[in-house]
N, C-alpha and C positions, 0 to 999 in steps of 0.2 A: 409438527413443524409450523404449520399455518397458524396454530394457536400461539406458538412462541413469537412468530413474527408480528401478529396482531398485538400481542402484549408489548413488544418492543416499540411498535408504532404508537401505542397508547402512552407509553412512558415518555416518548419524544414530545407528543402533544402536551402532556402534562407539564413537562419541563419548559416548553415554549410559553405555556400559559402563566408560568411563574415569573417570566421576565417582565420588567417594568413596561407598561403600555406606553408606546411612543418613544422608547429609548432611542438615542442617537446611535445608529448602526455603526458608524465609524469613529465613535468617541474613544479618546484615550483614557485608560483607567487611571484612577487617582490612588496614590499610595499614601498611607498614614503611618505615623509612629506614635507610640505612647510616651507621654511625659509623666512619669510617676513621682515618687517621693513627695506625696501630698503633705502640706503643712510645713514645708521647708522654711528655713530662715533665709531672708534676703540679704542683699549687700547694699551699703549706703553709698550713693553717688550724689554729689552736690546737695547733700543734706536730705535726700529722699531715699527710702528703701526700694530697691528694685529686685525682681525675681522671686518674690515670695508668693506662692500660689497654694491655696488651701486644698484644692481637689486635683486629682489626676485628670488629664485631658489628652486629646489627640491633636496632632498638628500635621499638616501635609509634609511629607518627606521632602518634597521639592517645591519650588515656586511654581505657580500656575504658568503653564507654557502657552505659546501662541496656538498650538494645536488644540489644547484643551479649551482655550477661550474661543477659538474658531468653532468648535463643536457647540459651545454655548450659544454663540451668535446664530449659527445655522438652525438651532432649535427654536429660538425665541425672537430673532431680530429680522424677520423678512421685511418688516416695515421699519424697524428700529425706532419705535416711538420714544424710547427713553435715551437715545444717543449713546448706546452701548459701544458703538463703533466710532473711533476717532479717525478722521481722514488721514492724519499723519501716520497711522499704522501702515498705510499703503503708499503714501507719497513722500514719506520722510526722506529728504535728500541725503541724509547721512547714513541711510541703509541700516538703521537700528530698529525701525518698526518692522513687524513681521506678518501682517495680515492684509489681504486685499479684499475689496468689496466689488461685486459685479451685479449687474441688473439695475432695476429701478425699484422705488418704494413699493412694497407689497410683494415683491419677488426677489429681494436681495439674497445673494448667496455669498459665502465667504470662504477664502482659502488661505492656508498658511503659505508664505513665500518659500521659495527654494532655500533649503538649509536653515530655515527659521522656525520650523515647527517645534523643535525641542529647546528653543531659547525662551527665556521668561517673557511673558507678555508685558508690554509697557503702554504708555498713553492711556492708562486706566485710572479712573477716579475712585474715591472711597465709595461713591454711590454705585459704581459698576461692580465693585467687590460685594457690596451689600445685596445687589440684585442677583449675583451668581450664588450667594449664600441662600437667598430665598428659593432660587431654582432648585438647588440641591435639597433644601428642606422639603420642597413639594414634589420630589420624585425625579427631578432632572429629565422631564419629558417635554415635548413640544407644547403640551397644554398646561405645564406647570407655571403657576404665577410667579412673577418676579417682584411683585409689589407688597406681598404679605408673607408671613412665615417667620423667619428669623428677625426681620425688621419690617416695620409698617411705614411704607413710603406713600405719603399722601399727595394726591393730585399730580402724580408723575414727577415728584421732586427729583431734581438733578443738581440742586445747589442749596445753599443755606445751611442751617443747623442740622447736623446729623442726628437722626433719631436714636433712641436707646435700643439696645438689643432686647428682644422680647424674652420673657420668661419661658423656659422650655426650649429655646432655640437649640437645634442640633448642630447647625453650621453657622459660623459667624467669623467676623474679622477678629483676630486674637487681640487681647489686651497687651499693653506694654509689658505687664508682669509676665504674662504667658510667653510672649515672644522672647523676652530677655532670658527667662529660665530655660526655654528650649534651646537657646543658643549657647549659654555659658555655664549652666549649672553642672557641677562635677558628678552629681548623682550618687546613688548608693546609700542614702541616708538623708535625714532632715537638716543636718548641719554640715554638709560636705564642702561648702564654699563654691567659688566661681572661678573659672578659667579667665585669663585675660583675652583669649581669642576663641572663636567658635569651633575650632578644630581640636579642642582639648589640649591646648598648650598655653604657657605663659610667655614663650620665647619670641612670639611674633610670627607673622605669615608673609610669605613671598608672593608677589603678583604672578599670576599665570600668564603664559603666552597662549596663542591659539593656532590651530591648524587652519588650512585654507577654507574649511567649511565651518569654522567657529567652535570646534571642540576644544575645551580647555586642556592645557598640557599636563595638568596634574592627575587627571583621572579622578578616582574617588578616594584617594589616600593622600596623606601628607599635609603639611602645614602651609597651605596656599589659599589664595582667594583671588577673585577677579576684581582687581582694583588698580588704581594708579595708571590707567590706560595702557596696561601691559598686553592686553589681548588685541593684537593688530591683525585684522582680517577684513575682507569685503571692502578693501580700500580705506578703512577707517583706522585711525590711531586711537584705539580704545573702542570696545564694542561689547555687547552682551555675548555670552557663551552658553553652550549646552549645559542645562542644569545637571548637577551631580558630577561635573568633570573638573571642578575647581578646588580640589582638596578634600580632605577627610570630613567625616560627619561630626556633629556634636555628640555628646555622651548618649543622647536619646536616639540618634540616628538621622537627624535632619541635616540636609545639605544646603550650602549657600546661605547660611544664616547671617553671613556677612559678605558683602560684595555682590557683584552681578547687577542687581537693581535694589534700590531701597524698597521696603515693603510697608504697605499701609498697616497701621495698628490703631486700636482704640486705647485711650488712657485708662478708662474704667469700664466702658460699655454703657455708661449712663448718658441720658440725653444732655447735650451741651457740654459733655466732658472734654470734647475736642478730639477728633481724629488726628493722627500724626503719622510719623514715619520713623523707621529704624533700620539700621543694618549696613549703610554704605552702598555705593554702586560701583560700576566699572571704572569710574573716573576719579573717585575720591581717594584721599590719602590714607595712610595706615591708621590714623586716629579713629576714623569712622568705622574701622573693622573691629575695634577693640571694645571691651566691656566698659571702658570709660565713656564711650559715646552712647548716650541714652536716647538719641533722636530728638524730635521736636514736634511742635504742632504744625499743621498745614491745612489750608483751605480744602475741605473735602471734595470740592469740584475740580481740584488741580489734576491735570493730565500732562505728563511729560515723558521724555524718553528715558528718564532715570528712575521711574517708580513702577512697581508691580505689586503683587500680593500673593499670599497663601492663606488658607482658611484653617480654623481650628474647630474642634468638636468635643462635646462632653460625652458623646456616645462611646460605647465599647467598640473595638475594632470590627467585630462581627456585624455590628449594626450599621456601620458606615458603608453606603452603597458604592460599588465601583461599576462604572459604565464600560464594560469590557466587550469588544466585538467578538473576541474568541469564544465567549460563552454562547452567543447567538449562533455563530457559525457551527459550533459543535452540535447544538440541538438540531439545527436545520439539516446537518449532515446525517444525524441519526434518523430523522424522519425520512429523508430522501432515500437513504440506504435501505431502510425497511420497506418502503414502497417498491423499490427496485427488486428486492428479493421476492416480495409478494407477486409482482408482475411476472417474473421468470417462472415461479412455481405454477402460476395459473396457466401458463401456456406451455409448460413442460420444457422450458429452456434452462 
């Protein structure tokens, strides 16, 4: 029996050793979906082909939430050298920002506001998204660099021309082609065509309403989106809502590909190709939710209550890390339980 318990203890220690060093203990896991049908034909909008992607890729199932971004801030922004936190996240008089900052430089800590942890983060620039990409690329720990990896950000760059995505980047801001395909492609072949709306319909989407805590009225089904200021809560006529509660998914399983917040994209991923935005937000009209809207260019340093992001990856799903507190808790429970059994056996209890 003692030998068995010692083996159990050893297994627990081995499992603990396999966890990423410096992982954020309270981090929210990231979920991904696979966008397949590589080499598909795109669709032409305003004389340009959109949605044609040569290779399969992964994209986040949901927009990055305030809680996920809070985990990122608590990991790397005790000093906030690179202005990853925007004061409007905490002081936004319209109650659409979702994160507060406490303490002083060198010991800053961050918390998601009440009822805002599961809402999409906003007041983030393209550079913030690039730094979160680097953080994931480098292991998502407190010692992970935010300056190199997926992107090389020189001299603490927070404005100016966005750099190219580096060759071999595992996590990055999706291109317009990838974002458009993940939203609208019908799937199941390389010439399947595109839906008019990201919930797999041509008929249009209705605006959601919201509960008193900002949960979208549609849940995860149906032809809806958070747009046209239909989500009235927290004293606001129009607001962000809980990710994944604003209608059904795209063919590939991604939610809120239209509405809630605009999302940062790259046009090609090349240096100087111009970051931009796509997808509509909680206030825009029906046109911005449709496949006729292809977004536009935007200063990469822009930070507003209408824009957030999600990341893409060329890795296979099994290679994309999830920072999940349940895994750490289970391992620690295994170790503590084994120690307890050993102690009782030692003293005959």
